[in-house]
C-alpha positions in Angstrom: 51.5 97.9 97.8 50.4 101.1 99.5 53.9 102.4 99.5 54.3 101.7 95.8 51.1 103.5 95.1 52.1 106.6 97.1 55.4 106.6 95.2 53.5 106.7 91.9 51.2 109.5 93.1 54.3 111.5 94.2 55.9 111.0 90.7 52.7 112.1 88.9 51.9 115.2 90.9 55.1 116.6 92.4 56.7 119.6 90.7 59.0 118.4 87.9 61.6 120.2 85.9 62.9 117.4 83.6 66.2 115.5 83.8 69.6 116.6 84.9 71.6 117.3 81.7 74.7 115.7 83.2 73.6 112.5 84.9 70.2 112.2 83.3 68.4 111.6 86.7 65.0 113.0 87.4 65.4 116.5 88.8 62.7 117.9 91.1 62.1 121.3 92.8 64.1 121.3 96.0 67.7 121.3 94.6 70.1 123.4 96.7 70.4 127.1 95.9 73.2 128.2 93.6 76.2 128.4 96.0 77.9 131.2 94.1 76.7 134.6 93.1 75.8 134.7 89.4 73.5 137.6 88.3 72.6 136.7 84.8 69.2 135.1 84.6 70.0 132.8 81.6 73.1 131.4 83.4 71.2 130.9 86.6 68.4 129.1 84.8 70.9 126.8 83.0 72.6 125.9 86.3 69.2 125.3 88.0 68.7 122.3 85.6 71.3 120.3 87.5 70.2 117.8 90.1 71.4 118.4 93.7 74.2 115.8 93.5 75.7 117.4 90.3 75.3 120.9 91.7 77.2 119.9 94.8 79.9 118.2 92.7 81.1 121.5 91.1 84.4 122.6 92.6 83.9 126.4 92.3 86.9 128.7 92.6 85.6 131.2 95.1 88.8 133.0 95.8 91.8 133.4 93.5 95.0 132.9 95.5 97.1 133.9 92.4 96.2 137.4 91.2 97.7 136.6 87.8 96.2 133.3 86.7 93.4 132.9 89.2 94.6 129.7 90.6 92.9 129.0 94.0 96.3 128.1 95.6 100.0 129.1 95.3 101.1 129.2 91.7 104.6 128.3 90.6 103.9 128.8 86.9 103.4 132.5 87.2 106.5 132.9 89.4 108.6 131.2 86.7 107.1 133.0 83.7 109.6 135.6 82.5 107.3 137.2 79.8 103.6 137.6 80.2 101.4 139.0 77.4 98.0 138.8 79.2 96.9 141.0 82.1 95.3 138.3 84.2 93.1 135.2 84.0 90.2 134.0 85.9 88.6 130.5 86.0 85.3 129.1 87.1 86.2 125.7 88.6 89.1 123.5 89.6 89.8 120.8 87.0 89.2 117.7 89.1 88.1 114.2 88.0 84.4 115.2 87.9 85.0 118.2 85.8 87.3 116.3 83.4 84.4 113.8 82.9 81.9 116.6 82.3 84.1 118.3 79.7 84.8 115.0 78.0 81.1 114.3 77.6 80.8 117.6 75.8 84.0 117.8 73.8 84.5 114.2 72.7 81.0 112.5 73.0 79.0 115.5 71.6 76.7 115.8 74.6 75.6 119.3 73.5 72.9 119.7 76.2 75.9 120.4 78.5 76.9 123.5 76.6 74.6 126.0 78.4 75.6 124.5 81.8 79.3 124.9 81.1 78.9 128.4 79.7 76.8 129.3 82.8 79.6 128.1 85.0 81.9 130.4 83.1 79.5 133.3 83.9 80.9 133.4 87.5 84.5 134.6 86.6 83.0 136.6 83.6 80.9 138.7 86.0 83.8 139.1 88.4 86.1 140.2 85.6 83.5 142.5 84.0 82.9 144.2 87.4 86.4 145.7 87.1 87.2 145.7 83.4 85.2 147.3 80.6 85.4 144.7 77.8 85.5 145.8 74.2 85.2 142.4 72.7 85.2 138.6 73.4 87.4 136.2 71.5 88.2 132.5 71.7 91.2 130.3 71.4 90.8 128.6 68.0 91.1 124.9 67.1 93.3 123.5 64.3 91.3 122.5 61.2 92.0 118.9 61.7 90.7 118.8 65.2 87.7 121.0 64.3 86.8 118.4 61.6 87.1 115.6 64.1 85.0 117.3 66.8 82.6 119.3 64.7 82.8 122.4 66.9 85.1 124.5 69.0 84.1 124.3 72.6 85.9 127.6 73.6 84.2 129.4 70.7 80.7 128.1 71.7 81.2 129.2 75.3 82.6 132.6 74.2 79.6 133.2 72.0 77.2 132.6 74.8 79.1 134.9 77.2 79.2 137.6 74.4 75.5 137.3 73.9 74.5 137.2 77.6 76.6 140.3 78.5 76.1 142.1 75.2 79.8 142.3 74.2 80.8 141.9 70.5 82.4 138.6 69.6 85.4 139.0 67.3 87.3 136.0 65.7 90.7 137.4 66.2 92.8 134.3 65.9 93.4 131.3 63.6 95.3 128.2 64.2 98.2 127.8 61.8 99.8 124.7 63.1 98.3 121.5 64.5 99.8 120.5 67.8 99.7 117.3 69.9 97.4 117.3 72.9 98.9 119.4 75.7 97.6 117.0 78.3 100.4 114.6 77.5 103.2 117.1 77.8 105.3 118.6 80.6 105.6 122.3 81.3 108.6 123.0 79.1 107.2 121.0 76.2 103.9 122.8 76.5 105.6 126.2 76.2 107.6 125.1 73.2 104.6 123.3 71.6 102.5 126.4 71.4 105.1 128.8 69.9 104.0 129.7 66.3 100.7 127.9 66.6 98.5 130.9 66.1 98.2 133.9 63.8 95.9 137.0 63.6 92.8 136.1 61.7 93.0 139.3 59.7 92.7 143.0 60.1 89.9 144.2 62.4 89.0 147.8 61.6 87.5 148.3 65.1 90.9 147.7 66.6 93.1 149.6 64.1 92.5 153.1 65.6 95.3 152.7 68.2 92.9 153.1 71.2 93.4 150.9 74.3 90.9 148.0 74.2 90.2 145.2 76.7 89.8 141.8 75.1 88.4 138.8 76.9 89.9 135.6 75.6 88.0 132.4 76.3 89.4 128.8 76.5 88.3 125.7 78.4 91.3 124.8 80.5 94.3 126.7 81.9 97.2 124.4 82.9 100.5 126.3 82.5 99.1 129.3 80.6 101.1 128.6 77.5 98.1 128.7 75.2 96.6 131.9 76.6 100.0 133.6 76.7 100.8 132.7 73.1 97.4 133.8 71.9 97.7 137.1 73.8 101.2 137.6 72.2 99.7 137.2 68.7 96.8 139.6 69.4 99.0 142.3 70.9 101.5 142.0 68.1 98.6 142.8 65.7 97.0 145.3 67.9 99.6 146.7 70.4 97.1 148.9 72.3 95.0 145.9 73.3 95.0 144.3 76.8 94.1 140.6 77.1 92.2 139.1 79.9 91.8 135.3 80.0 88.5 133.7 80.9 88.8 129.9 81.5 86.2 127.3 82.4 88.7 125.3 84.5 92.1 125.8 86.2 94.1 122.6 86.6 
């Protein structure tokens, strides 16, 4: 009885910051410090809403073994790619089973309270990229109209808008999806490459990019697997604006 009473007293009077947005458990002061260096206050605050278990479950990519795609280990895809239209890509986390579940909760089950957390995770590679590249604009990989109607939002666009706002970079809708494609997750590498060809088009002329000056564009998507989506999008943007350089910013690298 005494132990139960003490437990209630602790619950009433201990510092309390609400529930973890991922697992829903009660989150209290004392969670481990952020294990990666993120400077932006809003991103750090979003990540501080996680409980200690969920914080420890994030498989951060601390070092990019592949200088092109940012994969944390040896990358055969970049060695095999004969033509590359983007400069490089960087990702926040490895795409493991836990991250797959988190993304599914957001994308397919509409758990929108996860949005600031996922965007905050993307802040890690964003800050590293912005430390060496002066970005002119942020863009996002678009969804097909059919999938946008099903889901109600484009997760890449939502994250891109937050990154653009946090780091005060203009957001430009540079692309549109002109062909609905089957889910990439069910396809092999060769089929992925073929599946993406002709899937995107320039959204329309952007006066800010028509002056021929070299511009660095950060292109946001949720997952990088073979790089076929980012590469095709970069090809379309550079065809419309040849002086642009494209840098991919991904939430997860599979």
